[in-house]
C-alpha positions, 0 to 999 in steps of 0.5 A: 518508509519503503514503497508499499509500506502500510502504516497506521496512526490513531484511526488512519492508515496509509500505504506509502506510494513511493519511498519517502520519510515517515513516522507512522507505525508500520503494520505491513506491506502492500504489493499493489502500486497505489499510484502509477502515472502511466495507468488510467486510472492512476490510483486503484482506489477513490475517495470514499472507498472502503479498504480492508487489509488482509494478510496474504501468503508470501507466494500471493504477495509476490504474484500480486507484484510485491517485492521483498 
């Protein structure tokens, strides 16, 4: 799976933080890094946070740091 891939399996979702193997159904791509060792905090979300996935235009995706 490519870095940033948004995947779903049953009632769970995941955003792949790096290129890696996977098997879930892809439903999108996230432009925001889910892990960065150089930043504090390292992740933009915490355990228990509610996350809502929304569609964005290509221009906004790229402006947020997404890569095609």
